[in-house]
N, C-alpha and C positions, 0 to 999 in steps of 0.2 A: 090314548094312554094316559092314565091321570099323571099330575106333575108329582115328581116326589118329592116327599118333606124330609128333613133332616134336622134334627135336635144335636146339637154340640154340647154334651155333658160337660160342662166349664165356665165359672165363675169368669174369668179373664178374656177380658172385651177383645183386646189385640190378638190371644188365638180362635176370637168368633168372627173378625177380622177375616184373616188368614186363610180360614174354612170358605169363607163367602167366596174372596176373590180367588176359589181351589175351583170348587162347586158351583157357583150360581154362572157361571159359562156356557156350563152343562143344562143348566135350565131347570137348577136343583133350586128350590128354595129352602134359607141355613135358616134357623132361630137358637138363640140363645136361652138358657136357662130362664134368664130375666124375662125373656120376651113371653115365656110360656108358664113365668108365672111360679117355676118350682125352685122352691126355698131347700137346700138340704146340706149338710157337712158331714159328706164321707170319709170314713176311716180306711187313707188307702193301706192296709196292713197285708199286702200280699207279699209274694217271696221275689218276685219281679216286676217289669217295666209292666210285658205283659198279663199279670193278673191283675195288678191295680189298676189298668184302665180297660179291663174286665169285670171289676169289682162298682169302677165307677159309669159304665153303663150300666148296668143291672140297677143299679141303685136309680137311674132317673128312668130307666124306662117304666120302674113300676108306675110311673106319674105320666106315662105320653103313649099313643099308639101308631104316633109315628118313628119313626127309623130315628137310633138313638145311636150318633160317634163318640165316641170318647180317646184319648188319648194320654199315654203317661211316657216320659221324653227324659233322659238327661247323657250327661259324662259318664265315664267307664275310664281308671286310670288302672293296666296293666298291672301295675308294680306293686299298686295299694291292693291286689286283687278285688276289683271290680270299684273302688272306693271311690268317690262318693254315691257313684251307681243309682239307685232307686233314692237316697237319702239326696240326692242333685240341691233340692230346692231350699230343704229343710236343714243339711249342715250349716253353722254360725249365720241362723237362722237372725234376721232382724241388725247384723251388721253388713256395710255395704260389697258390693262382690269386689271390688279394689281388697280389700281384706282377706274375702276369702280367696280371693289368686294366691294373694302370698302368704298364706294357709298352704294350701297345695304346693306351692313352688320351693319353700322350708321342706316339708314332707318328701319331697322329692331331691332335695339335694346333695344328697347321699347316692343314689338308686342313677342304675345307669340307662335301665329302661326309661325311657319316657314317652313311649306309644299309648295311646288311649283310643276311645270310642266316643260317637255320641250313638244312641237309640233313639228311634220314639218307635213306640209299639202303640197301633191303633186296635181299636175294636167295635164291632159294629153289630149291631141288634136288628134285624129284621122279621118280624112275627114268629116270635120266638126263636128265630131263628141264629146262629154268634159264630160270626169271622174274624178274623185275627190278621193284620197285614202288619208289615213291621220294616222301617227302612234304616241302616246304618251307614256310617261316615267314621272310614279308620285317621288316624294321623299322630299327632303327637304333642305334649304341654312344652311349651316353649314361656320365657319371662316376656309380658306383654310391650308394646313397643311405644304406644302411649295410653295414658288415662284415656278413660273415661269412652273408649273405641269398642262399639259393639254392644251386647246386650248380655245380659247374664256369665257364663264362661267362653264367650267366643271370643272374647281377645286374649286369651291364653292356649287357643287351640287351632293348632297349624293341619289342615286335612294333607292328606297324603298327596304328593304332586305336584302341591300348589306351593305359591313363595310369599302368597297374604294368608294371615288368620282371618278365622273369620269375620273379625271384630274388625278387620281394614278393607271386605270385601266390598264390595256394593250386594244391595238386595237380592238385584235380581239373578249374579252370577251365586250368589250364598244359598239361594233359596232350588235352586238347580240343584246342586251336589251335597246338599244337607242331610242330615238323617232324616227332618219332616219333609225335607222336597222331593224325597225317596220317596218315601212313604205315602206323599200325596201323589206321585204317579203311579203305585199303588195302587191308591183310592181312586184314582180318576179311571183308571183301567176297568176297576172292581164296577164301578157305576153307570160305567159305558157297556157294560155286558149285563144292565139290569134291562 
């Protein structure tokens, strides 16, 4: 069987490394946009994570015959009608996450419902066939215990049934139960059947 080669539709080297860690043990060769000399700025104008990840996958697929994998993920807060949702990365762009956390806590201060969830939607294109996978983890928004703990919204997200926020958890535990971890488990299952 020929080696499976996957291009990750992201300029984020941290994300590409995560996918290498997940897929290379399966014998899958992973490359980044940079490795493939693909330079493009994709307008993510979908109405949800699944649409945005497919928009990215389709844009990259035009430049390669390899399998393309894209994802889009973010935090959705129920009392704020799913906000920041698909705008998770763009909310208060240019501001440090500590300021974003404070803004979200301020928006929630009069709300009883602090429930929230993280979603990771993955899109895969193989020979013109499109596939979608998704991982979700439920929890609630809490005040961060200490500054600079974890990445993004991790310090203010407490997963259901856990005592530590994503920001306080060790990487291995977080990767098992996180939205990306759950979507990645689906991904491993998907590729092991190819």
